[in-house]
N, C-alpha and C positions, 0 to 999 in steps of 0.2 A: 312510585314504580321503581323497581330495582333495574338499573341499567347495566348490570354486569359490573365489570371493572371500570370505574370512572376515574380517570387520571386527573389530579388537581382538584379544583373546586367545582368542577362541572362547567357547563356552558356559561360563559360570562355575559352579564347584562351590559347594556350600553351605558355604563356608568361613566361619570366624568372624573378625571384625575385632577385633584386640586393640589398644585405644587407651587410653593412660594418661589418667586423668581426675582432676582435683582437686576437692575438696569445698569448699563455702562454709562448712560447719560441721563440727566434729569428730565422730567416733564414729558416723557414720551410714552403715550399709551399705545403699546405695541400689540399687533394682532398676530404676529408670527408665533410659531410653536416651538422654536428652538431656543435654548438658553443662550444668553450672550456669552462671548468667549471668556470674559473675566468677571469676577465677582466684585464686591464692594468692600472697601477698606473702612472698617467701623471706627477707626481710631478717633475721629472727631464726631462720631454719631451722624455723619453726613451721608445721606442717600440721595438718589435721584428723587427730586420732589415729586416726580410723576411715578407711575407704576408701569414698568415695561414688562409685557409678557407674563401677566398673572397666570395665564392658562398654559404655561410651558409644560410639556410632557416629554420625558426622556425617550431616547431611541427612536426619534422621528415618528412617533405615533400620530395617526391621522386625526384630523379635527373631527369633533362632533358636528351635528347638523348646524348648530348656530354659529360655530366658529369662535365663540367667545364663552366666558364663564361669568357667573354672577357671584358676588361675594357680599356678605353682610358687613356692617361696620365692625363687628367684633372680629371677623376674619381678617379684615384689612389691618386693624390695630395689632392683631397677633402677628402679622407679617411685617410689622414695622412701618406701615403706611398709614398716614392720617386720612381717614375717610371723611370726605366732605359731603355735606348735604348739597344737592344741586341748587343752582341759581343763587340762593342766599345762604351761604355758609356763616358760621359764627364770626362775628366781627365784620361782616359785609355791610354794604351800604343800605341796610334796611331803614335806617333813620337819618339818611343823608340830608344835609341842608339843601335849600333851593339852589345855592351856588354849585354844590357838587352835582345835583341833578342835571343842571344845564351843562356842566362840563362833561358828564358821562354821556348825555345824549349827543353831544358833539363828537366825542371820542369814538363811540361804538361804530359810527359810520366808516371809520378808517381801519377798524380791526377786522381781520379775516381769519377764518379757520383754514388751516393748511392740511390737506391729506396727501401723503407722499410715500414714495418707496425709494430705497436704495437698492438697485437691481443686482448688485454684486458686492460681496464682502470686499472691503477696501480699507487699508490702514487699520485704525482701531475699531471700525464699525462693521458689524455684520450686515448682510443683506437683510432688509427689514421693511415692514409695512407699518406706518405709524401716522399719527396726527399731531398737530401742534398749532401754534398761533403766530400771526405776524401782523404788521401794521404798515399802512402806506406811508412812505416818507417822501415820495415824489409822485404826485398824481398825474402830472403831465407826461412824464417819461414812463410811468408805471413801475416804480421801484417799491418793493416791500422789504422791510427789515425783519429779520428773525434770528434764531440762533444758528451757529455754525453746524451743530449736530442735527439741525433740521435741513439746512441747505445740503448737507452731506459732503463728506470728503470724496466719495465715489460717485458713480452714475446715479443721477436723480431723475425721477419723473413724478409729476404730481399736479395738483390743481388747488385753487383756493375758492372759498365760498364767502361772499360778502354778507353783511348783516341782513340784506333783503333777499338772501338765498340765490343771488346770481352767482354763477360759477364760471371760472375761466382757467385756462392752463397757466402754469407758472414755470419759469426756467431759471436756473441759477445764473447769477451774474458774477458773484464774488463770494468766497468764503475765506475768512482769515486763517492763516496757517496756525495761529496759536489761540487767539482770543475767540470767545464763543459768540461770534456774530457773523452774519452773512446777509446777502441781498438776493432777492428773487425778482424776476421781471414778469409783468403781465401786460396785456394789451388793454389800455384804458378804454378803447373804443368798444371792447367786448361787454362793458358794463353799460347797459342802455337804460336802466330804470331807476337809477339814483345818481346823484352827483358824487363824484369821487373826490375826496379831499385828502390832505396829508397832515400828519402830525409833525410839528417842528421839534427838532432835537435840541435840548437845552441842558447839556451836562453840567453847566455852572450852577444850576438850581438844585442839584442834589446835595442837600445839607442836612445835618443832624437835626432832628425835631420836625422835619417837614412831613406833613400828612400826605399820604399817597393812596392811589387806587391801582390795583392790578386788574386790567380789563382783558379777558381772554377766554379761550376755549378750555376751561378748567374741568378736570376730571371727566372729560368727554362731553361736557355740556356745550351747546352752541355758544352760549355767552354766560360768563360768570364774572362778577365784580367783587373783588376782595379788597379789604381796607387794611392799612397799616401805617406805621410811623417809622421813618428812617432813624435807626439807632446808632449806626456806625457807617463811616465812609472809607475806612482805612484797613479793613480786614484783608488778609491774604486770600487768594483764590481758593475756593473749597476743593478738597481732594475727594474724588469719587471712586478711588481705587484704580486698578489697572484699566486701561482703555483711555479714551480721550479725556484730558483734563486741561483746563485753562491754567496759565501761569504767567508770571511777570506782569501782573496787574493787580491793583487793589479791587476789592468788591464792596458793594454797598449791602448793608444788612438791615433787615426790617422784619417785623412779625406780620406775615400776611397769610401763611398756611396755604399756599397754592399747591395744586396736585397735578395729576397726569393730564397732558394736553395743553398746559399753560406755557410751555416753552415758547419763547419769542413774544410774550405778551408785553405791551407797553406799560411802563410804570409812570403814571401821570400825576401831576400836582393839581392844585385847585384851579389853576389858570389853563389847564388842558395841554400843557407842554409835556413831552416825553422826557423824563429826567433820568431814566435808566431802562435796562432791558432785563426782563425776568430770565433767570438761568438755572438756579438750583435751590436746594433747601435742606433743612435738617428736620427730621421728624421728632427728635428727642426734645427740641426746644421750640417747635412750631415756628421756626425761623426760616425766612427766605433770603436768598442771595441774588443780588442784581448786578449786572455788568454796567460800569460807567460808560457814558456815551462819547467820551472824548475821541477815542480812536475810531469808533464807528462813524462819527460825524466827519472826521477827516477823510475816511475811505469813501463815504458817500459823495463828498465834494469832488474827489478825484474821479469817481465814476461819472458824475454829472458833467465833468469837463472832458470826459473820454481820455483822461490821463491815467497812466499806470499807477496802481496803488503800491508804491515802493515799500518794502519791509526789510529792515536790516536786523542782523543778529551777530553776536559774537559767541553764540552757543553756550551761554551761561544762564542758569536759572537763579534768579535773585529772590530773596525772601525778606519781607519787611519784619525787622526785629526791633523790639522795644529797647530803650536805652540800657536797661539793666542787663539784658542779654548781650547787647553790644559791648558793654563793659567787660563781661566775662570772656568775650571773644578777643579783647585786647584794645578796645577803643580808648584812646588816651583822654584824660580829663580835659586837655586843652581843646581837642577837637569837639568833644561833647559840649563844652561851654560855647564854642564858636557856633555850632549848629543851633543850640538852644537860643542863642542870642539873635541869630539872623532868621531863624524859623521858630518863633516862640510857640506856635501851635503844634509843632511836631513832637511826637513821643517816641520816635525811633528812626532807624536808618535802614538802608538796603544792604544785605549781606549775601555773599555768594553761597548758594546752597549746592549746586551741581555744576561742575565744569566738564564739558564733554571732551573726551580724549580726541586728539587730532583736529579739534576745532580751532578757530582763530584765537581763542583765549587760552588754549592749552599751553602750559609752561609759563604763562604770564600771570594768570589768576589762580588762586588756590581756594578751596572750600573754606569758608570762614572769614575770607577777606571782607572788609567793610568798605563800601563805596563812599568816597568823600566828594570827589569832583570828576566831572567829565568835561574835557576841553576847558579847564580852568573855571568851570561853573559849579558852585556848590549844589549838590543834587541829592534829594531825599525822596523823590516821587517817581513812581513807575511811569506816569504819563510823560513826564519830561524826558526820561531815559528813552522811551519809545520814540519820541519826537526826534531826538538827536540821532538815534540809530537809523530810523527810517529815512532821514535826510542825508545819511552818510554811507549809503551802499557803495561798496568798492572803494571807499575812502578810509583814511586812518583817523582814529579818535585817540585822545590822550586821557588816561584814567589815573586818578590819584586814589590809592587804596591805603587802608590801615591794616597791617598784618602783625598781630602780636604786639601792638603798641608802636610799631615802626611805620613810617611813611614809605610806600612803594609806588613808584610812577611807572606806568607801562604805556606803550603805544601799540594799538591793535588795529588791524585792517578789518573793517566791517564786511561781513558776508551777506549774500542775498538769501533771505529766508524762504522765498518762493523756490529757489533752486534746490533746497533740501526738503521740499514738501512734494510728495509724489503727485503727478498729474497724468499718469499713464499706467496701464497694467497690461500684462501679457496673459493670454489663455493658451494653453497647450496641454495635451494629454489629459484633458478633463479638469485641470487645476488652473489657478490664477496666481500671478506673481507680480510684485513691483519692488522697486528699490526701498530699502528700509527708510522709514519716515523719521523726521525730527521728534515727533511725539514719542515713538517707541524708544528711540535712542536716549531721550531725556529720562524716560521712566527707568531705564536700566543702566544709565550712565555708561553708554558704549558709543563708539564712533558712529557717525551717520553714514554708514556704508553697508553693503551686503544685499542679498536677495531675500526678500521676505515672502513666504508662502501665504498670501492673504486668503486663498480658498484651497485648503489641502484636500484634494479630491482626486479621483481617477488614479493615475499611476503614482501620484504623489500624496496619496492618503497614507500617512504614517501611523504606526501604532501609538497608543497613548492618547493624550489630550488632543483636541481638534485644532486649536489655534496656537500661534506663537512660534512657528518653526522658521529657522534661518538656514538657507542652503550654504554649505561649504564647498562642495564639489559634486560634479556629475560626470560619470564615465571617466573617473580618475583625472578630471580637469577642474581646476579651481574656477569658481564662479563668483568673483568679488563684486560684480554688479550685474544689472539686468542685461546690458548689451553683450557682455561676455556669455551670460547664460543663453541668450538667443543664438549666438554663434555655436555654442556647444550642442544645443538641442537640434539645430538645423543639420548637424552632421550625423545624428543617430538615426538608424533606420527603424522603421515600424517593427514592432514585436521583438525588438532587441531587449536583452536583459543587461542592465548596467548597475554599477555600484554608485550609491549616493551617500554622501556624508552630510550631516546636518546637526544643528544644535537647537535647543529651546531657549527662548529669551529668559525664562525663569531659572535655567540651569545651564549657563554658558560654560561651566567647567566640564561638562560631559559631551563628548563627541559621539553621536550615534551613527551607525553604519547600516545600510539596508540595500538589498537587491530589488530593483523595481523592474516591472515589465512595461516597456514603452508602448503606449496605445496611441497610434496615429491612424487608426481605422474607424473606431467609434467616434473619436474626437480628432478628426482629420486635420482641421485647420490649426495653424499657429497664427494667432491674430493679436495685433496690438490695438488697444483702445486708448485714445488720447483725448483729453478733455478739451472742449471747444467752448470758451466762455462767450463767444459771439452768438452761437446758436443755442447754448445751454445744453447741448447734447455731447456725447462722447463719440468720436469718429473711429471707425474700425478699419484696419488695414491688414490684408493678408501678407504673411511673411514667407511665402513659398510653400510648395507642396512637400509632403513627406517623402523621404527616401523609401523605396520598396523594401520589404523584409528580405533578409539574407536567407538563402536555403539552409536548412539544418543539415548537419553532417552526423553520421552514425557515431555514437560514443560508447565507450566500454565502461563497465562498472561491476562491482560485486556486492552482494548483500551481506549484512552483518550475520554472524553466526551466534545462535542462541545456545548458551551453556545450560541445557536442561536435561540432566541425566535421567530423571524419572519421567520426563515428558518427551522422549526421543521421537516418538511418532509425530509430534506436533512441531518439531523444531524447524521443519521445512516450510511451515505455513507462512513465515515472515516473507518468504520469497514471492508470495502472491499478493502482497500489499503494495500499493503505490499511493503517494500523497497527491491530493487534488486541490488546486486553488481555483475557485470559481469567482470571476469578477464580472459584475453586472453594471453596465453603463447607465441604466435608467431604472428607477424604481417602478416595478409593475407587479401585478398579481398579488399585491399586498405584502410582498416579501420585505422584511424590515431592514436588511443589510445590503450594502453595496459589494461586499466581499465576504467569502466564507472559505475556510480551509478545513479539510478533513482527509479521510483516507477512503480508498476504494479497494475492492478485491478483484484481482484479475481472474476471470473465469475462462478465458481462452487466450493463451499467450501467443499463439500463432496468428490470431486475428486482432489481437490487442483489445479485447473486450473487457470492460471493467464495470462492475456493479457498484453503485454509490447511492447513498441516501439522498432523497429529494430535499432534505433539510440543508444539504450542501450544494446540490445542483437543482434549484427550484424550477427553472425554466430554461429555454435554450437561447434567449437573447443574452449571451454571455461569452466570455473568453474562458477557456478551460486550459489550465496548465497542469501537466502530470509529471511528477518527479518519480523516476524509477530508481530504486536503490539509493534514494536521497542524493543522487548525483546527476542523472541524465534527465534533462528537462525537455519535454516534447509537448506539442499542442494536442488537444483533444477536441472531439466534437460529439454532440449528443445524438445518439441513435434512437433511443427509445425512452419514454417516460411513462411509468405505470400510473394510471389515473387514481388508483385507490390504495396500492400496497406500499407506498413510500420508497420506491427505488427507481433509479434511472440507470440506463446502460450508456456509457460513453466509450469512445474508441480512440486509440492512438495508432500511429504507424509503427508496427513492430520492426520494420527495417532500420529504424533509427536507434534501436535499442540493442546493444550487444552486451547483454547481461543475462544471467541464468534465471530468468523469470519462470516461475513454476506455478501454473494454475492448480489449485487443490481439487481433489475429487469432491463433487457435490453429491451427497447421499440422497437416494430416493426414499429411504426408509423414514417413516414418521417418527418424530421424537416423542418420548414418553415422560410424563411427570415423574420426578424422582431419579431420572437417569443421571449418572455421573459423567461429566464432560470436562474437557480442557478448555478453559477460557483464555483466548489470546486477543489482546486488543491494544489500542494506542490511547494513552492518557492525554491530559490537557497540554502536557509539554511535548507531545508527539513521541513519547518514549514507549517502547514495547513493554507490556506487562503480561505475565502469564501465570496461571494457577489452576488448581483443581476446583471444581464447583459442581453443584447439582441443580437440576431444573426444578424450581419450586412450583411453577404454575404455567399453564398454557390456557389462555382464555381470551375471549373477544374483548378488545379494549375500546373505550370511547375517549379519544383525545378531545379535550374541550375546544370548541370553536372560538376563534378570536372575533369578538363582536365589534371591536373598534375598527379592525381592518381585516376583513376576511382574506385568508390565505390558505394555501394548500395544507391539507391534513389527511392523514391516513384514516380510512373508515372501512368497516366490514372486513376486518382481518383478525386473525388470532395472533397474539403476541406472547413471547416467552419471557419469563423472569427467572433469575437465578439467585443463589444465596451468597454471592461474594460481593465485597465492597468494591471490587474492581469494576463491576458493572456500572457503578455510579461515576467512576473516574473516566470511563472510556466511552467515546461517542461512536467508535468504529471497532469492529473485531469479529471474531467467529467463535462458535462453539463446535468443538471437534471431538470425535470419539477416540477410542484407544488406537484405532487404525490410522488416525490422522485424517479421516474423512470429515468434511464439514457438514454438520447437521443443521446449522442455523447461522444466519448472519446477525451480527450485532450492529444496530443502526440508531442514528439520532432521529427522533421524531419532534418536529416543531409544533409547539402547542400554543397556548394563549399568551396574551400580553397582560402582565399584572404587576402592580407596584413599580412601574417604571422599568420592568425587565422583560426580556423575551424568555419564556419558559420552554425548556427542552426536556424531552424524556428519552431515556436509553432503554431499548427493548430488543428482543430477538425476533427474527422472522425466519421461519423454517424454509429450508432450501427447496422443499417440494413446491412452494409457491413461485419460485424463481425459475426453476428448470425449464418449464415449457417455453418461456420467453427466450432463454439462452439458446435452446436447441433450434428455435426458429431463426434466430439471428445467425447462428452458425451455418445455417443453410442459405444465408443471404436474403432471408425474408423478414421484413419488419412486421411483427404481429399486428393484425387489425382486430383489436379486441372489441367486444361488445359488453355492455354491462347494464344492470338495473339502475335506474335513476332514483334510487332510494338509499337512505341510511337506516341500518338495522341496529337494534339493541336487543340483548338477550333478556329473556324473562323466565322465571322459574315456575315450576308446576303450581305452587301455592297461589301464584298470581293469575295464571291462565285458568285455574279452576273457577276463580271468581268471575273471570271474563266469559265463562260459558263453555269451556272445552269438555268433551265427553270423556268418560272413564276409558273408553276404547282407545282414544288417541293418547291418553296418558300411558296406557300399557304399551302402545307402540313406541312411544318415546323411551320408556324404561328398557324395552327390549333392544332398541336401536343403539342406544348409548348408555352403557352401564356405568360409565365414569361420570357423566354429567347429564342430569335430567333437566333439560332446558329446551326452549324454543326461541324464536326470534320475532320481534315485533317491529313494524315499520315506525321509526321515530320521525323521519322527515322525508318528504317527497320532493325531489329536485324539480324546480319550476322550469317552464319552457318546453315541456314534453307532454304528450297525451298521458293523462294519469289514469291508470287502471287500478293500481294499488292506492290505498288511502292510509293516511296516518292513523295509527292505532290498530291496523290489521295485524293479526298474528299468522305467520306463515307456518303451515303444518307440514306440507310436503312440496317438493320440486321435482317435476318429471317422475313422479311416482315414488320418490324416496323421501322418508321423513327427514326434515332438516333440523338436526341437532348440533351440527358443527358448522361454523361459518365457512370453513374451507370447502364444504360440500356445495356451496353456492358458486364455486369456480366454474361450474358448467355454463354459467351465463356468458363467459368470455367467447364461447364458440357457437352460441345459439341465438337466432333471431327472435325466437319465442320460447317461453318457459311455461309449462303446464303446472299450475299451482293449485293447491287446496289451502284456503285461508279461513280464518275465523274473524268475522266482522259482526259486531253487535249481537253476539251470542249465536250467530248463524254461520254454518259452514258453506263456503262458496267455492266452486271450481272456476278458475280463471285462466285464460290464455294471455299471458303478460308479455308484451314486446320488450326487447332490450334496445338500447341505443348504441350507435357507433361511438367508440371512445377516441378514435384517431383525430377528430377535429376539435378537441376540447382545449388544446393549448393555445395561448395567445400568439397570433401570427401577424398582428398589425397594431402599431402604437402611434398615436398622434399627440404632439405637444402643441397646444393652442393657447395663446395668452398665458403661458406658464402652467397650464393644467395638463396633466398626463391622462390621456383618454385611451381606452381600449374596450373591446367587447367584454361584458361581464365574464370573468373567468369561473372555473368550476366551483371554487369555494363560495362565490357569491350566489351562484345558482343553487347550491346546496343549502344555503342559509336563508335565502329570501323566499317569500311566498309568491310574489308576483314579479315577473321581469318587466320593468317599465320601458326599457329601451336597450338598444345594443350600444349605446354611448355611455360608458361608465367612467366616472372620475376616480382614477386610482391614486393620484397624488397631485401636488402642486409645488411650484417653485417659490421660494421666499423672495419677496420683493417684486412679485409679478402682478399683473392685473387680476389673475385668479385669486391671489392672496389678498390684494387690496380690496376687491369687491365681494369677497366671501364665497367663492365657488369651492365648496367643501368636498374633500375626498369622501368616497363611499356614496355619492349621490349620482343621479342619472340625468342626462340632458335629454329633454323630450322634444323641444322645439327651439328654433332660432328665428327671432323676429316674426313669430306666429306661424312659421312653416315647420311642420313635423320633420324631425330628423330621426329616423328609425335605426340608422346605422352610421358608421364612420364616413362612408362615401357620401351619403346625403348631407351629413353634417359639414363635410369639407366643401361641398357645393354651395351651401348657404353662407358659410362664413367667408368664402372667397369673394362674395358680393359686397362685403362690408368694407367701406373705405377705411384707411388707416386713421387713427386718432378720432374715431367716431363711436358714439354709444350705440349699443344694440341690446336686445332683450333675449334672455334665455329663460325658458320654462324648465324648472328643475323639480325633481321629486327625490326626496331624501330616502335613505335606506329604510326608514320607518314610515314610508308612504305619505309624507307630508309634502304637498305641492306648494311651490312659490315661484314668483317671478324675480329674476335677478337682472339688473342692468350692469353693463360692463363696457369699458372703453378699450378699443383695440390698440395695441402698441406693437407695430411691426419692427420698429427700429431696434428695440432691445429684446423683443420676444416674437420672432417670426414663427410662422406655422411650420412644423416639421413632421414629416410622415415617414415612419419606419414600417416596412413590410417585408415579409419573407419572400425570397426570390422564387421558391417553389415549395411544394409539399413534401419533397423528398427528405429523408433523414439527413441531418447535417447540413442542410441548405443554409446559405448565408442570408444576410439581411440587406435590403436596399434602402437608401434614405433619400428623400426629396425635401427641399426647402421651398416654401411658397412665398412669393412676393406679390401680393395682390392675388390675381387669378392665375399667375404664371408660376410654374414649378420648374425647378432645375435640380439636377443630380447633385448629391453631396450635402453635407451639413454645413450651413452657413449661419452660424449663430455664435455670439460671444458668451453664451451662458455655459459655465461648467456645470451642466445640469445634474450630474450624478451626485455632486457634493452639496447641492442646494435644494434637493427635494425634501419635502416635509410630509 
């Protein structure tokens, strides 16, 4: 069937996007959809032994129903990941001896599967949902050992599952600032159906040639046992690229081929002792890397004694180098002989790799220095160096170094490693910040100071890459640390525009400058989150209310002058354009971006009315900033949003603008194909471009629907195309005649999502379609439109002949429209309304007029009923078809519950789905939230809570308010494709309180009110630590 002009590839199917994604840390099978902030350095062929986020999709695309993707072994090998067979991979214990069988049976009772989330991006780690492994090391106190990247550097919440499938909550007790280990705490009394035992840590038993087993949650399996033999105990810590990396320790190497989910697995010997901790691996050599247990054992003993785990540092990264390399660095033969004599098994020494500026060792140690002695003790081992430094915090140590063959002795005061490891973060203006960490400072060899934007969102969403920004100044005031930044932000009023300077860690040579809009109304609170290792939670503290916005003062400006001698009539058109920035605090209605910039056309300068594309202003839960003459910045509000024709009308206060704004004359004459026009528009660089062109076509378009995330699209309209390349460059503009009258607007149309990109189309919309709305608004009346709840496609005569149309109707069509012999067929009937028309109906006439142009259907906007003659199954029928009110179709209430963004199904959902299951629609979810952890996928519908039907948001809130915190509940879900299932989820009010946004009234430009629920009690204002806008997926 010919659908007329179909843009793109037609309606997209719900296909899955298969995108290879690399992990910043090993062995984490991630379920989140966003790519990690940094890639992987291939130099050693080292990757995360696990597979993080195989299902990553760019541009925050919504999850499919399952929330995960399936890959064949070939796919995984192609992506550089060794695919393992479940349970018994190659080299596993399929033929283990009886001794090994007894050992494994004993060990598995102590191994747990850990399901966890980091709720906010922090330090080198993103907000993430993942799974890993741990093992009990103290059954009486309930301590579990696992990796640092599992315990998380930021806010953690999670649970563990024992071998008998008993589950209990776990809380962080300790995570090492550098080394890849940490401890979680659980309540041993919560495990009722099996005895809980502990594995003993024996770092002394990790020796070359020892046969080992890795017992853990490998490749997502509940339990997998992998075999190997220790081949090295002296390799340097593996490099996983930018992000978290262990250093200043040796690693143990073996061939075990572990995969995703095995992080934190115990590496045990035949006697059942834990001799190492699984950490990472290489796919090129099927090799795994294990962390020695010397320092974890010491940390565990401190925790058991309730003593502080002291950690010392001189801010130097050491690297174990073989003697031949040391000789090239200047190691003298005398010292080499001495070391070989006293340590005959040694093959190398420690050399300084990175010395941080402004650190304790700065000016004392240089890169390439070889460490000989510490406190007069000959030293070649990382473990011994750690021991000395950890026992010498705030004390001095004496180091003997070799530099270019000469002995150099220095005395350095040891610093506190915990003091340069962030344990707090600030949320303000929708973003999150903390002091720069030692991890990042070491990676880029910079001083450990500065304010790092760990969640660049809201007001602090900068252009370019998402992660890695360091603030230099805000509002022309330096921000060298987080405390100073807090002072500066506390003095800036809401809605102010301030100058921000910042750098990127990968390019510290370049200073970036931006003007940001301070948002202290959507994100009202400035809150500090501080880690509490006693409770395992992060405590939140409000840091004062925002200052009220300052009233705006009138400003003067003038427009640029176009030098267009042959286009003089159009030179004044530029005075009718204003730049519009639309910022959205929450992702709703399927719109993919948090911010969009474009241009609008002033249609009434006295009232400040501006017409803009709905691809720029998709809904009215937003902040609108309007720049007049690229100089005067004023606030705008949404007055009207057309449900079908892709334009909105916003308004600014003209009293604040002292500039010669000139609204162009909008022509009432219809445009004609082949007419010569002047095209004036704004290109991607926001520059004015102008030129002569001709109208090549005027036809009904079919913008493809976005199947993955239904969002607003224009339907049932005629669009204009032109023959100039300027039309592709420009998302906003006008087509004007020789008199300078505007005959059509040039607008951006948002289309489908494909190949990881959002597709946009640039088309013209005749002014005839816009004028009725503008005239009504000029009278102070917001149009109350009505419309048919159907989507139409054009069909040609050759098609309708086959469908049974009579020759008489064909002659009527030919007589009515000599330019286009066409009719329209119902392609889709919107659900949720009484259906009179059916899909496949051909509309012959409306109110007695043959329908050959889609613009002739505009009569529906003013009529409650339309009299139609249609063709259905080769039979002509006369129908009285009701229209529906269009003024209640926009989203006016949003609920965030357990990290899921819920609202009533918006118009695009109703247009694409056949049956409306519920008025509770999942629009998005927050990474690291219960919704992400338990798989509450976007584009699905919530039908019931704990068996009670929830038909709308009000009934949903009533039911979830009855659920105690940290308690499981059941959700009945139906996917977009009509597949029902039951989902269990645990409530978490500490990190994810329930928030209710709703419009204060139905009047145009009305504001939004926000309430935060704590149990069944609601209070005004947003009380959450989540920078939601930056974390929605």
